[in-house]
Structures are given as structure tokens and as C-alpha cells.
C-alpha positions as CSV (number, residue, x, y, z in Angstrom):
1,M,130.2,16.9,15.4
2,S,128.5,19.4,17.8
3,Q,125.3,20.0,18.6
4,A,123.0,23.2,18.4
5,P,121.8,24.7,21.8
6,E,118.2,24.0,22.6
7,G,115.8,26.6,23.3
8,P,113.9,29.3,21.2
9,V,115.8,30.7,17.9
10,G,116.6,34.5,18.9
11,E,115.5,34.4,22.6
12,E,116.6,38.1,24.5
13,V,118.0,37.5,27.5
14,Q,116.1,39.3,30.4
15,A,118.0,42.2,32.4
16,P,118.1,41.8,36.3
17,P,115.9,44.0,38.1
18,V,117.5,47.6,39.0
19,C,116.6,50.0,41.9
20,Y,114.2,51.9,40.5
21,R,116.1,54.8,42.4
22,H,119.3,53.7,42.0
23,P,119.8,52.3,38.3
24,D,123.4,51.1,38.4
25,R,122.2,48.7,41.4
26,E,120.9,45.2,40.5
27,T,118.4,44.1,43.0
28,Y,116.1,41.3,43.5
29,V,114.0,42.9,46.8
30,R,110.5,44.7,45.9
31,C,108.8,46.9,48.0
32,T,105.4,45.3,49.4
33,R,103.6,48.5,49.1
34,C,104.4,49.8,45.3
35,E,106.2,46.6,43.9
36,R,109.1,49.0,42.5
37,P,112.8,47.4,42.9
38,I,114.5,49.1,45.8
39,C,118.4,48.3,46.9
40,P,119.2,48.0,50.4
41,D,119.9,52.0,50.9
42,C,116.2,52.6,49.7
43,M,115.2,49.5,51.7
44,R,112.5,51.1,54.8
45,P,111.6,47.7,57.1
46,A,107.7,47.4,56.9
47,S,105.6,45.0,59.2
48,V,105.7,42.8,56.2
49,G,109.2,43.0,54.3
50,F,110.6,46.7,53.0
51,Q,109.3,49.6,51.6
52,C,110.5,52.4,49.4
53,P,111.2,55.8,50.9
54,E,108.1,57.3,49.1
55,C,105.7,54.7,50.5
56,V,107.3,55.3,54.0
57,A,106.7,59.1,53.7
58,E,102.8,58.5,52.1
59,G,101.7,56.3,54.9
60,G,103.3,58.6,57.2
61,R,100.6,61.5,55.7
62,T,97.8,59.4,55.2
63,V,98.3,57.6,59.2
64,R,95.2,59.1,61.1
65,Q,96.1,61.3,63.9
66,G,94.8,60.4,67.3
67,R,91.8,62.7,69.1
68,T,90.8,64.1,72.0
69,V,86.9,62.7,73.1
70,F,85.9,66.6,71.9
71,G,87.8,65.9,68.7
72,G,91.4,68.1,69.6
73,R,94.7,66.1,68.4
74,V,96.3,64.4,70.6
75,S,99.8,65.4,71.6
76,G,102.3,64.3,74.1
77,D,102.8,67.2,75.9
78,T,99.4,68.5,77.6
79,S,100.6,71.5,79.2
80,R,102.8,73.6,76.4
81,V,99.7,76.1,75.7
82,T,98.9,76.6,79.3
83,I,102.5,77.1,80.5
84,A,102.5,79.4,77.3
85,I,99.7,81.5,78.1
86,I,101.7,81.7,81.9
87,G,104.8,82.8,80.4
88,L,103.4,85.3,78.6
89,N,101.6,86.8,81.3
90,V,104.8,86.8,84.1
91,A,107.0,88.2,81.1
92,V,104.4,91.2,80.6
93,F,104.0,91.4,84.2
94,V,108.1,91.8,84.8
95,L,107.9,94.2,81.6
96,G,105.9,96.5,83.8
97,L,107.6,96.3,86.5
98,A,111.1,97.4,84.8
99,G,109.6,100.2,82.3
100,G,106.9,101.5,85.0
101,A,103.8,99.8,85.3
102,E,101.5,102.2,85.7
103,S,102.2,103.6,82.3
104,L,101.6,100.3,81.1
105,I,98.3,99.8,82.4
106,L,97.1,103.5,81.0
107,R,98.8,102.3,77.6
108,F,96.7,98.6,77.7
109,A,94.5,98.5,80.0
110,N,90.5,97.6,79.2
111,L,89.6,101.5,80.0
112,A,86.1,102.1,78.6
113,G,86.7,106.0,78.1
114,P,86.6,108.4,76.6
115,V,89.2,110.4,79.0
116,L,92.1,112.0,78.8
117,I,95.9,110.9,79.0
118,D,98.8,112.9,78.8
119,G,96.0,115.5,76.6
120,E,94.7,113.0,74.2
121,L,91.4,110.8,74.6
122,A,91.8,107.2,75.1
123,G,90.2,104.5,75.6
124,V,87.7,101.7,73.8
125,A,84.9,103.7,73.1
126,T,87.7,106.3,71.3
127,G,88.6,103.0,69.0
128,Q,90.8,101.7,70.9
129,Y,89.4,98.1,70.6
130,Y,93.2,96.4,71.1
131,R,92.5,97.2,75.2
132,L,90.3,94.3,75.1
133,F,92.9,92.2,74.4
134,T,95.8,93.3,76.1
135,A,94.1,93.7,79.1
136,A,94.0,90.1,80.4
137,F,97.4,89.9,79.8
138,L,98.1,93.2,82.5
139,H,97.8,92.8,86.4
140,A,97.9,95.6,89.4
141,N,100.7,93.3,91.6
142,I,102.2,90.2,92.5
143,I,99.2,89.2,94.5
144,H,96.6,89.6,91.2
145,I,98.8,87.8,88.7
146,A,99.7,85.1,91.5
147,L,96.5,84.3,92.1
148,N,95.3,84.1,88.6
149,M,98.5,82.1,86.9
150,F,97.8,79.4,90.1
151,A,93.9,79.0,88.8
152,L,95.2,78.5,85.1
153,A,98.1,76.3,86.5
154,Q,95.2,74.0,88.0
155,L,92.6,74.4,84.9
156,G,94.8,74.6,82.4
157,P,96.3,71.4,81.5
158,T,93.2,69.1,82.1
159,L,91.6,71.3,79.7
160,E,94.0,71.6,77.5
161,S,94.1,67.4,77.3
162,A,90.6,67.5,77.1
163,L,90.2,69.7,74.1
164,G,93.7,69.7,72.7
165,R,95.8,72.9,72.1
166,V,93.9,74.5,69.6
167,R,90.6,74.5,71.2
168,F,92.0,75.4,74.4
169,L,93.6,78.6,72.9
170,T,90.5,79.7,71.3
171,L,88.3,78.8,74.1
172,Y,90.6,80.9,76.6
173,V,90.9,84.1,74.1
174,L,87.5,84.2,73.3
175,A,86.6,83.8,77.4
176,A,89.5,86.6,78.0
177,L,87.4,88.6,74.9
178,G,84.0,88.0,76.4
179,G,85.1,89.3,79.7
180,S,86.5,92.4,78.2
181,T,83.4,93.1,76.2
182,L,81.2,92.6,78.8
183,S,83.1,94.9,81.6
184,F,83.3,97.8,78.4
185,V,79.7,97.4,77.4
186,L,78.2,97.8,80.8
187,T,81.4,100.4,81.7
188,A,81.3,103.2,79.1
189,P,79.8,106.5,79.7
190,G,75.9,107.0,79.5
191,F,74.8,103.1,80.6
192,A,75.3,104.1,84.3
193,A,73.0,107.0,83.8
194,L,70.4,104.3,82.6
195,L,70.9,102.8,86.4
196,D,71.5,105.8,88.5
197,G,69.6,105.9,91.6
198,T,69.3,102.3,91.9
199,F,70.7,99.4,93.6
200,L,72.9,98.3,90.6
201,A,74.7,101.5,90.2
202,R,76.7,100.9,92.8
203,F,78.4,97.9,90.4
204,L,79.1,100.5,87.8
205,P,82.7,101.8,88.1
206,D,83.6,105.3,86.7
207,P,84.3,104.5,83.1
208,G,88.2,106.0,83.4
209,Q,88.8,103.0,85.7
210,P,90.6,101.0,84.0
211,G,90.6,96.7,83.9
212,V,93.4,94.6,84.1
213,G,93.6,91.0,84.8
214,A,93.2,87.3,83.3
215,S,90.4,87.1,85.3
216,G,87.6,87.0,82.4
217,A,89.8,84.3,81.1
218,I,90.3,81.9,83.8
219,F,86.3,82.3,84.8
220,G,85.8,80.9,81.1
221,L,88.1,78.2,82.3
222,F,85.5,77.3,85.4
223,G,82.6,77.6,82.8
224,A,84.2,75.2,80.7
225,Y,85.5,73.0,83.3
226,Y,81.6,72.6,84.3
227,V,80.7,71.8,80.8
228,I,83.3,69.5,80.2
229,V,83.0,67.3,83.6
230,R,79.1,67.2,83.1
231,R,79.2,66.4,79.6
232,L,81.2,63.3,80.6
233,G,79.6,62.1,83.7
234,G,81.5,63.2,86.5
235,E,80.7,65.0,90.0
236,T,80.4,69.0,89.3
237,R,79.8,69.8,93.3
238,S,83.6,70.2,93.5
239,I,83.7,73.1,90.8
240,V,80.4,74.3,91.5
241,T,81.5,75.3,95.2
242,L,84.2,76.7,93.8
243,L,82.3,79.0,91.3
244,I,80.4,80.0,94.3
245,V,82.5,81.2,96.6
246,N,84.6,83.0,93.6
247,L,81.5,84.9,92.5
248,V,80.5,85.5,96.1
249,I,84.2,87.1,96.4
250,T,83.8,89.1,93.3
251,F,80.2,90.6,94.0
252,S,81.7,91.3,97.5
253,V,85.4,93.3,96.8
254,P,84.3,96.5,95.2
255,I,87.5,96.9,93.1
256,I,87.3,93.4,91.6
257,D,85.4,94.0,88.0
258,W,82.1,91.4,88.2
259,R,81.7,92.4,84.4
260,A,84.6,90.8,82.9
261,H,84.4,87.6,85.5
262,L,80.6,87.1,84.5
263,G,81.5,87.6,80.7
264,G,84.0,85.2,80.8
265,L,82.2,82.9,82.6
266,L,79.3,82.9,80.2
267,T,81.4,82.6,77.4
268,G,83.9,79.6,78.0
269,A,80.9,78.1,79.0
270,A,78.9,78.4,75.6
271,I,82.7,77.5,74.1
272,A,83.2,74.6,75.9
273,S,79.2,73.7,75.0
274,A,80.1,73.9,71.6
275,F,82.7,71.4,71.5
276,A,81.5,69.0,74.3
277,Y,78.0,68.7,72.6
278,A,78.7,68.8,69.0
279,P,77.7,65.7,67.2
280,R,80.4,63.5,66.2
281,G,81.6,62.6,62.9
282,E,83.0,64.3,59.8
283,R,81.3,68.0,60.5
284,R,82.1,68.1,64.3
285,D,85.3,70.3,63.6
286,T,83.1,72.6,61.0
287,I,80.3,72.8,63.9
288,Q,82.6,73.2,66.6
289,A,84.7,76.6,64.2
290,A,81.4,78.0,63.2
291,A,80.2,78.4,67.2
292,C,83.4,79.6,68.0
293,V,83.4,82.2,65.0
294,G,79.2,82.7,66.2
295,V,80.4,83.9,69.4
296,A,83.1,86.2,68.0
297,V,80.8,87.8,65.9
298,L,78.2,88.6,68.6
299,L,81.2,89.8,71.0
300,V,82.0,92.2,68.0
301,L,78.8,93.5,67.0
302,A,78.2,94.3,70.8
303,I,81.0,96.4,70.8
304,G,80.3,97.8,67.4
305,V,76.6,98.2,68.8
306,R,77.6,100.1,72.0
307,T,80.3,102.3,70.7
308,T,78.0,103.4,68.0
309,V,75.8,104.3,70.6
310,L,78.1,106.5,72.6
311,A,78.3,108.3,69.7
312,L,75.0,109.5,69.1
């Protein structure tokens, strides 16, 4: 006589779990994060057990990236932007040698103007505002570019490491524009007449004299380096001595554009101060960005006012 099996009548046998990505694969391993079943092909090693591909990807997006002391993103290569800027300057210089440096300078130098070039009025005063930027990548001769690129190679990596790539590039560009802007404002026609007959008149070149070079940006890096070192509590005597020597040379050699050097120095110091002294926290990036925008707006206003006055 047979005996009936024990257990509830009509109980359904539960199906084994299958991989959520591959329903045809049976598995008893679950993602330690979302607890979904995963097959061997979907297993990603984790600190504890395995995770599914989606959780691994989500975790990678939410991991907070390292930051420098001034809020910039930490990167493995701390001189990439510096090298790129040096490469761009060298490329433009070689291009000038191949196609005629004089022609390149006349077309893209910081020329206040208005002056006649090939029968047409040219210069920043005529609306060629691009010259304020392009002038920072032109150099008069091999010694000129060699000195500027050497200084950039010395200062750039340190500042790029401390600030991060984006902040360093912002500093460099705004310092270059700050130098070009002050050079334009203090060189444009009409300004020299205000100081005619005074000692300062000897420092104002002819409006038709083109200005070139990365010196304004380099002096901006000098100013930024001083601010950063001081903020970190480092020794500043060496950078102060270097600055004094360079300023003496700047005001002693007639062909050096002291306005570009001074404008770059002040702009670089201002931008670096915003980076260095912005309070830490969620609003630091916003404060630093606002300061950079503010400096850029001031430069644009200075250019606009000077151009408007010249048009009167």
C-alpha cells in the first residue's frame, strides 16, 4: 500500500534565480549593492563580494574626485596646460619665421592705433579687439620667446599643480588680457597728450608701435606665485627679489612694454587672491568663478570706455 508524500497539497516549486541581464543563466550570486542576481559574466569584484556592471558604473560617477588646496581637480600630469601653452607659442613663432614674422606682427600684435596698414586703418582703437589676445602669443625674436618660455616652464607646473588645470588656464588667459588691456589704455592716442611735457611722457610709446609677447601673462604668474606662496605660509623673499629685479629691468629698457607687465602682474595677483582666499565649502567654486568674471568685466569696461573716448 503506497503512502502519500508529506507537505502541503498543491505547493508550487520555486524557480531558481536567474541573472537579471541574462535570463537564461541560473545563478545564486547577488550584487552586494542592489541585490540583483548576477551571472559570472556580470560579476565585478568589489571590496565585499561582487557588484553588477550598473552599480560599478554608478559608483564610479559618485566617487568624489580629489581636489587641490585651492579647489582645483587633482590630475596625474601637473604640467599639461603649461606644455600646451609653450607649444602654442613656439608653433606661432615658427609659423612667423616661415611666413614672415613682420606681417604676422602687424596683423595680430597689440597695436593701439588707429594707423594705416596697407591703406586701411588698423589697431584696437578701430575695433580689432582680438589683438589684445593674439598679441600674447607673438614674439619679436628668439631671445624674446626663449626668456618668456623659460619663465613659464619654471612657474607654470608649480601653479598648475596648486590650482588645477582650469584655474591655471584661467589665470594665464586673464593675466595676458590684463596686460594687453592696460597697454592699450595707456598707449591709445590722446592719452599721451595728457602727460605731455611731464616725466611720465617718456614711458608712453607711439600708438603705432606694436606690442607683442607673453610677458604680461608671465608677470601675472609672478604675481600669482607670490600670493599662493604667501597664502600657504611659505618663504616669499626669493619671489619678491625676482619681481623687483624684473620690474627694474622693465622700467629701465625703453623697448619693454611696462604697461603690459604691470597690467599682467596686477591681474594675476587679483585672480590668485580670489583662488587662494575664497572660503572653503560648497560656494567656493562659485565665488572663484564670480571673481574671474568680475575681473573680465572690468577689463571689457576699460576697453570699452577707452574706445568710446577715442571716438568722441
